[in-house]
Biopython code that builds the backbone (N, CA, C, O; Angstrom):
import numpy as np
from Bio.PDB.StructureBuilder import StructureBuilder

atoms = [
    (1, "MET", "N", (-6.612, 151.171, 100.214)),
    (1, "MET", "CA", (-7.444, 149.987, 100.255)),
    (1, "MET", "C", (-8.416, 150.131, 101.427)),
    (1, "MET", "O", (-8.041, 150.600, 102.502)),
    (2, "SER", "N", (-9.654, 149.728, 101.211)),
    (2, "SER", "CA", (-10.677, 149.783, 102.251)),
    (2, "SER", "C", (-10.668, 148.485, 103.055)),
    (2, "SER", "O", (-11.067, 147.429, 102.564)),
    (3, "ARG", "N", (-10.211, 148.584, 104.283)),
    (3, "ARG", "CA", (-10.145, 147.405, 105.156)),
    (3, "ARG", "C", (-11.548, 146.854, 105.428)),
    (3, "ARG", "O", (-11.741, 145.640, 105.494)),
    (4, "SER", "N", (-12.506, 147.733, 105.583)),
    (4, "SER", "CA", (-13.875, 147.313, 105.855)),
    (4, "SER", "C", (-14.457, 146.530, 104.675)),
    (4, "SER", "O", (-15.085, 145.488, 104.863)),
    (5, "LEU", "N", (-14.248, 147.032, 103.479)),
    (5, "LEU", "CA", (-14.723, 146.323, 102.289)),
    (5, "LEU", "C", (-14.013, 144.982, 102.158)),
    (5, "LEU", "O", (-14.638, 143.974, 101.830)),
    (6, "LEU", "N", (-12.728, 144.969, 102.411)),
    (6, "LEU", "CA", (-11.956, 143.740, 102.336)),
    (6, "LEU", "C", (-12.495, 142.703, 103.332)),
    (6, "LEU", "O", (-12.634, 141.530, 102.987)),
    (7, "THR", "N", (-12.797, 143.128, 104.552)),
    (7, "THR", "CA", (-13.344, 142.216, 105.556)),
    (7, "THR", "C", (-14.694, 141.667, 105.116)),
    (7, "THR", "O", (-14.949, 140.470, 105.255)),
    (8, "GLY", "N", (-15.554, 142.523, 104.591)),
    (8, "GLY", "CA", (-16.864, 142.079, 104.121)),
    (8, "GLY", "C", (-16.763, 141.067, 102.984)),
    (8, "GLY", "O", (-17.486, 140.071, 102.965)),
    (9, "LEU", "N", (-15.878, 141.322, 102.054)),
    (9, "LEU", "CA", (-15.701, 140.396, 100.929)),
    (9, "LEU", "C", (-15.080, 139.083, 101.379)),
    (9, "LEU", "O", (-15.439, 138.017, 100.878)),
    (10, "LEU", "N", (-14.152, 139.156, 102.321)),
    (10, "LEU", "CA", (-13.547, 137.945, 102.864)),
    (10, "LEU", "C", (-14.605, 137.114, 103.589)),
    (10, "LEU", "O", (-14.640, 135.891, 103.451)),
    (11, "LEU", "N", (-15.450, 137.767, 104.348)),
    (11, "LEU", "CA", (-16.517, 137.075, 105.057)),
    (11, "LEU", "C", (-17.467, 136.414, 104.065)),
    (11, "LEU", "O", (-17.821, 135.245, 104.222)),
    (12, "LEU", "N", (-17.870, 137.150, 103.063)),
    (12, "LEU", "CA", (-18.784, 136.617, 102.056)),
    (12, "LEU", "C", (-18.169, 135.414, 101.336)),
    (12, "LEU", "O", (-18.850, 134.418, 101.093)),
    (13, "SER", "N", (-16.907, 135.507, 101.004)),
    (13, "SER", "CA", (-16.267, 134.402, 100.293)),
    (13, "SER", "C", (-15.985, 133.205, 101.203)),
    (13, "SER", "O", (-15.699, 132.114, 100.710)),
    (14, "SER", "N", (-16.061, 133.390, 102.508)),
    (14, "SER", "CA", (-15.813, 132.307, 103.455)),
    (14, "SER", "C", (-17.066, 131.521, 103.819)),
    (14, "SER", "O", (-16.984, 130.516, 104.525)),
    (15, "LEU", "N", (-18.214, 131.965, 103.347)),
    (15, "LEU", "CA", (-19.440, 131.201, 103.580)),
    (15, "LEU", "C", (-19.354, 129.902, 102.775)),
    (15, "LEU", "O", (-18.764, 129.882, 101.695)),
    (16, "PRO", "N", (-19.938, 128.819, 103.294)),
    (16, "PRO", "CA", (-19.833, 127.531, 102.594)),
    (16, "PRO", "C", (-20.325, 127.618, 101.150)),
    (16, "PRO", "O", (-21.426, 128.108, 100.897)),
    (17, "PRO", "N", (-19.519, 127.149, 100.211)),
    (17, "PRO", "CA", (-19.893, 127.237, 98.795)),
    (17, "PRO", "C", (-21.056, 126.316, 98.408)),
    (17, "PRO", "O", (-21.683, 126.504, 97.366)),
    (18, "ASP", "N", (-21.336, 125.324, 99.253)),
    (18, "ASP", "CA", (-22.416, 124.378, 98.933)),
    (18, "ASP", "C", (-23.795, 124.856, 99.381)),
    (18, "ASP", "O", (-24.778, 124.130, 99.235)),
    (19, "GLY", "N", (-23.877, 126.071, 99.924)),
    (19, "GLY", "CA", (-25.163, 126.612, 100.351)),
    (19, "GLY", "C", (-25.566, 126.213, 101.751)),
    (19, "GLY", "O", (-26.679, 126.509, 102.186)),
    (20, "ALA", "N", (-24.674, 125.545, 102.465)),
    (20, "ALA", "CA", (-24.972, 125.146, 103.841)),
    (20, "ALA", "C", (-24.973, 126.371, 104.752)),
    (20, "ALA", "O", (-24.297, 127.366, 104.492)),
    (21, "PHE", "N", (-25.747, 126.268, 105.818)),
    (21, "PHE", "CA", (-25.776, 127.341, 106.812)),
    (21, "PHE", "C", (-24.570, 127.215, 107.738)),
    (21, "PHE", "O", (-24.054, 126.118, 107.956)),
    (22, "ILE", "N", (-24.127, 128.344, 108.279)),
    (22, "ILE", "CA", (-23.039, 128.394, 109.243)),
    (22, "ILE", "C", (-23.396, 129.455, 110.281)),
    (22, "ILE", "O", (-24.036, 130.455, 109.955)),
    (23, "THR", "N", (-22.989, 129.241, 111.513)),
    (23, "THR", "CA", (-23.265, 130.238, 112.547)),
    (23, "THR", "C", (-22.265, 131.385, 112.433)),
    (23, "THR", "O", (-21.173, 131.231, 111.886)),
    (24, "SER", "N", (-22.661, 132.516, 112.955)),
    (24, "SER", "CA", (-21.748, 133.662, 112.944)),
    (24, "SER", "C", (-20.529, 133.371, 113.818)),
    (24, "SER", "O", (-19.431, 133.840, 113.521)),
    (25, "SER", "N", (-20.712, 132.600, 114.896)),
    (25, "SER", "CA", (-19.577, 132.242, 115.762)),
    (25, "SER", "C", (-18.564, 131.377, 115.025)),
    (25, "SER", "O", (-17.358, 131.595, 115.139)),
    (26, "GLU", "N", (-19.049, 130.397, 114.269)),
    (26, "GLU", "CA", (-18.150, 129.534, 113.496)),
    (26, "GLU", "C", (-17.370, 130.342, 112.478)),
    (26, "GLU", "O", (-16.168, 130.150, 112.297)),
    (27, "LEU", "N", (-18.073, 131.248, 111.818)),
    (27, "LEU", "CA", (-17.433, 132.077, 110.802)),
    (27, "LEU", "C", (-16.400, 133.014, 111.432)),
    (27, "LEU", "O", (-15.323, 133.221, 110.874)),
    (28, "ALA", "N", (-16.732, 133.576, 112.592)),
    (28, "ALA", "CA", (-15.792, 134.459, 113.293)),
    (28, "ALA", "C", (-14.518, 133.707, 113.661)),
    (28, "ALA", "O", (-13.417, 134.232, 113.500)),
    (29, "ARG", "N", (-14.666, 132.479, 114.153)),
    (29, "ARG", "CA", (-13.480, 131.670, 114.486)),
    (29, "ARG", "C", (-12.661, 131.373, 113.237)),
    (29, "ARG", "O", (-11.433, 131.447, 113.255)),
    (30, "LYS", "N", (-13.351, 131.039, 112.161)),
    (30, "LYS", "CA", (-12.673, 130.712, 110.905)),
    (30, "LYS", "C", (-11.839, 131.895, 110.404)),
    (30, "LYS", "O", (-10.742, 131.712, 109.878)),
    (31, "LEU", "N", (-12.371, 133.108, 110.573)),
    (31, "LEU", "CA", (-11.698, 134.303, 110.065)),
    (31, "LEU", "C", (-10.846, 135.010, 111.115)),
    (31, "LEU", "O", (-10.165, 135.991, 110.816)),
    (32, "ASP", "N", (-10.891, 134.505, 112.342)),
    (32, "ASP", "CA", (-10.157, 135.103, 113.447)),
    (32, "ASP", "C", (-10.537, 136.571, 113.658)),
    (32, "ASP", "O", (-9.678, 137.444, 113.777)),
    (33, "ILE", "N", (-11.855, 136.815, 113.702)),
    (33, "ILE", "CA", (-12.371, 138.146, 114.022)),
    (33, "ILE", "C", (-13.345, 137.992, 115.188)),
    (33, "ILE", "O", (-13.770, 136.879, 115.497)),
    (34, "SER", "N", (-13.694, 139.087, 115.827)),
    (34, "SER", "CA", (-14.588, 139.002, 116.981)),
    (34, "SER", "C", (-15.994, 138.604, 116.518)),
    (34, "SER", "O", (-16.417, 138.969, 115.421)),
    (35, "PRO", "N", (-16.704, 137.861, 117.351)),
    (35, "PRO", "CA", (-18.071, 137.458, 116.999)),
    (35, "PRO", "C", (-18.997, 138.646, 116.745)),
    (35, "PRO", "O", (-19.848, 138.587, 115.857)),
    (36, "SER", "N", (-18.842, 139.713, 117.507)),
    (36, "SER", "CA", (-19.720, 140.874, 117.302)),
    (36, "SER", "C", (-19.445, 141.556, 115.968)),
    (36, "SER", "O", (-20.378, 141.997, 115.296)),
    (37, "THR", "N", (-18.184, 141.647, 115.579)),
    (37, "THR", "CA", (-17.834, 142.226, 114.277)),
    (37, "THR", "C", (-18.394, 141.361, 113.157)),
    (37, "THR", "O", (-18.976, 141.869, 112.198)),
    (38, "CYS", "N", (-18.216, 140.065, 113.284)),
    (38, "CYS", "CA", (-18.728, 139.138, 112.275)),
    (38, "CYS", "C", (-20.235, 139.277, 112.142)),
    (38, "CYS", "O", (-20.764, 139.320, 111.032)),
    (39, "HIS", "N", (-20.921, 139.348, 113.270)),
    (39, "HIS", "CA", (-22.383, 139.467, 113.236)),
    (39, "HIS", "C", (-22.819, 140.769, 112.564)),
    (39, "HIS", "O", (-23.770, 140.766, 111.783)),
    (40, "ARG", "N", (-22.148, 141.869, 112.852)),
    (40, "ARG", "CA", (-22.492, 143.151, 112.211)),
    (40, "ARG", "C", (-22.346, 143.069, 110.699)),
    (40, "ARG", "O", (-23.211, 143.547, 109.967)),
    (41, "TYR", "N", (-21.270, 142.473, 110.230)),
    (41, "TYR", "CA", (-21.073, 142.319, 108.788)),
    (41, "TYR", "C", (-22.156, 141.429, 108.186)),
    (41, "TYR", "O", (-22.703, 141.740, 107.127)),
    (42, "LEU", "N", (-22.467, 140.320, 108.860)),
    (42, "LEU", "CA", (-23.495, 139.419, 108.345)),
    (42, "LEU", "C", (-24.857, 140.094, 108.274)),
    (42, "LEU", "O", (-25.594, 139.901, 107.308)),
    (43, "VAL", "N", (-25.195, 140.878, 109.281)),
    (43, "VAL", "CA", (-26.479, 141.596, 109.261)),
    (43, "VAL", "C", (-26.518, 142.566, 108.089)),
    (43, "VAL", "O", (-27.542, 142.686, 107.416)),
    (44, "THR", "N", (-25.417, 143.256, 107.843)),
    (44, "THR", "CA", (-25.356, 144.176, 106.708)),
    (44, "THR", "C", (-25.509, 143.423, 105.388)),
    (44, "THR", "O", (-26.268, 143.845, 104.515)),
    (45, "LEU", "N", (-24.790, 142.313, 105.242)),
    (45, "LEU", "CA", (-24.897, 141.510, 104.019)),
    (45, "LEU", "C", (-26.299, 140.926, 103.856)),
    (45, "LEU", "O", (-26.787, 140.780, 102.736)),
    (46, "PHE", "N", (-26.939, 140.595, 104.964)),
    (46, "PHE", "CA", (-28.320, 140.119, 104.933)),
    (46, "PHE", "C", (-29.266, 141.234, 104.461)),
    (46, "PHE", "O", (-30.134, 141.009, 103.617)),
    (47, "GLU", "N", (-29.087, 142.410, 105.006)),
    (47, "GLU", "CA", (-29.963, 143.542, 104.668)),
    (47, "GLU", "C", (-29.898, 143.911, 103.188)),
    (47, "GLU", "O", (-30.885, 144.393, 102.632)),
    (48, "ILE", "N", (-28.767, 143.697, 102.551)),
    (48, "ILE", "CA", (-28.661, 144.032, 101.123)),
    (48, "ILE", "C", (-28.884, 142.821, 100.225)),
    (48, "ILE", "O", (-28.767, 142.912, 99.003)),
    (49, "GLY", "N", (-29.208, 141.674, 100.848)),
    (49, "GLY", "CA", (-29.615, 140.510, 100.074)),
    (49, "GLY", "C", (-28.503, 139.585, 99.604)),
    (49, "GLY", "O", (-28.743, 138.720, 98.761)),
    (50, "LEU", "N", (-27.295, 139.745, 100.125)),
    (50, "LEU", "CA", (-26.202, 138.882, 99.692)),
    (50, "LEU", "C", (-26.108, 137.593, 100.495)),
    (50, "LEU", "O", (-25.504, 136.621, 100.042)),
    (51, "VAL", "N", (-26.702, 137.579, 101.684)),
    (51, "VAL", "CA", (-26.764, 136.352, 102.478)),
    (51, "VAL", "C", (-28.199, 136.143, 102.960)),
    (51, "VAL", "O", (-28.992, 137.080, 103.047)),
    (52, "GLU", "N", (-28.500, 134.893, 103.268)),
    (52, "GLU", "CA", (-29.799, 134.536, 103.842)),
    (52, "GLU", "C", (-29.580, 134.141, 105.296)),
    (52, "GLU", "O", (-28.506, 133.678, 105.679)),
    (53, "ARG", "N", (-30.629, 134.337, 106.100)),
    (53, "ARG", "CA", (-30.557, 133.967, 107.513)),
    (53, "ARG", "C", (-31.670, 132.988, 107.822)),
    (53, "ARG", "O", (-32.811, 133.187, 107.406)),
    (54, "ASP", "N", (-31.348, 131.946, 108.540)),
    (54, "ASP", "CA", (-32.363, 131.015, 109.017)),
    (54, "ASP", "C", (-33.244, 131.794, 109.982)),
    (54, "ASP", "O", (-32.728, 132.362, 110.944)),
    (55, "PRO", "N", (-34.549, 131.842, 109.762)),
    (55, "PRO", "CA", (-35.425, 132.675, 110.593)),
    (55, "PRO", "C", (-35.501, 132.223, 112.051)),
    (55, "PRO", "O", (-35.919, 133.004, 112.906)),
    (56, "ASN", "N", (-35.112, 130.994, 112.356)),
    (56, "ASN", "CA", (-35.210, 130.486, 113.726)),
    (56, "ASN", "C", (-33.894, 130.514, 114.494)),
    (56, "ASN", "O", (-33.877, 130.300, 115.706)),
    (57, "LYS", "N", (-32.797, 130.775, 113.798)),
    (57, "LYS", "CA", (-31.471, 130.730, 114.428)),
    (57, "LYS", "C", (-30.587, 131.806, 113.820)),
    (57, "LYS", "O", (-30.977, 132.492, 112.875)),
    (58, "ARG", "N", (-29.406, 131.942, 114.369)),
    (58, "ARG", "CA", (-28.419, 132.858, 113.777)),
    (58, "ARG", "C", (-27.487, 132.069, 112.876)),
    (58, "ARG", "O", (-26.276, 132.022, 113.091)),
    (59, "HIS", "N", (-28.069, 131.459, 111.875)),
    (59, "HIS", "CA", (-27.305, 130.715, 110.872)),
    (59, "HIS", "C", (-27.439, 131.448, 109.548)),
    (59, "HIS", "O", (-28.512, 131.940, 109.200)),
    (60, "TYR", "N", (-26.344, 131.514, 108.820)),
    (60, "TYR", "CA", (-26.310, 132.280, 107.567)),
    (60, "TYR", "C", (-25.749, 131.424, 106.444)),
    (60, "TYR", "O", (-25.003, 130.470, 106.667)),
    (61, "ARG", "N", (-26.137, 131.800, 105.221)),
    (61, "ARG", "CA", (-25.567, 131.191, 104.028)),
    (61, "ARG", "C", (-25.639, 132.206, 102.898)),
    (61, "ARG", "O", (-26.327, 133.223, 102.996)),
    (62, "ARG", "N", (-24.923, 131.913, 101.834)),
    (62, "ARG", "CA", (-24.977, 132.793, 100.646)),
    (62, "ARG", "C", (-26.367, 132.768, 100.039)),
    (62, "ARG", "O", (-27.039, 131.736, 100.044)),
    (63, "SER", "N", (-26.788, 133.891, 99.524)),
    (63, "SER", "CA", (-28.033, 133.937, 98.773)),
    (63, "SER", "C", (-27.783, 133.296, 97.408)),
    (63, "SER", "O", (-26.689, 133.409, 96.854)),
    (64, "PRO", "N", (-28.794, 132.626, 96.873)),
    (64, "PRO", "CA", (-28.609, 132.005, 95.553)),
    (64, "PRO", "C", (-28.481, 133.033, 94.446)),
    (64, "PRO", "O", (-28.321, 132.669, 93.281)),
]
sb = StructureBuilder()
sb.init_structure("model")
sb.init_model(0)
sb.init_chain("A")
sb.init_seg("    ")
for serial, (resi, resn, name, xyz) in enumerate(atoms, 1):
    if name == "N":
        sb.init_residue(resn, " ", resi, " ")
    sb.init_atom(name, np.array(xyz, "f"), 0.0, 1.0, " ", f" {name:<3s}", serial, name[0])
structure = sb.get_structure()
C-alpha cells in the first residue's frame, strides 16, 4: 500500500464537501499531520487541478 497516496486521498476527502474554503493549518490539525506536510500535499493537488486556492490567502477547497 502506498502511504503517500493514502495520505493524499485522505486529505482530499477531508476538504469540506460543501465547497467551503479551509486553511492548510485547519486541515493539518483535523488530520493530525504536520502543517508543512499538509501544505505540500495541497500544493500538489492544486497543481494537478484537484483543489482550488484562494489567490489572496492559503485557503483551499475541492475543485468543482
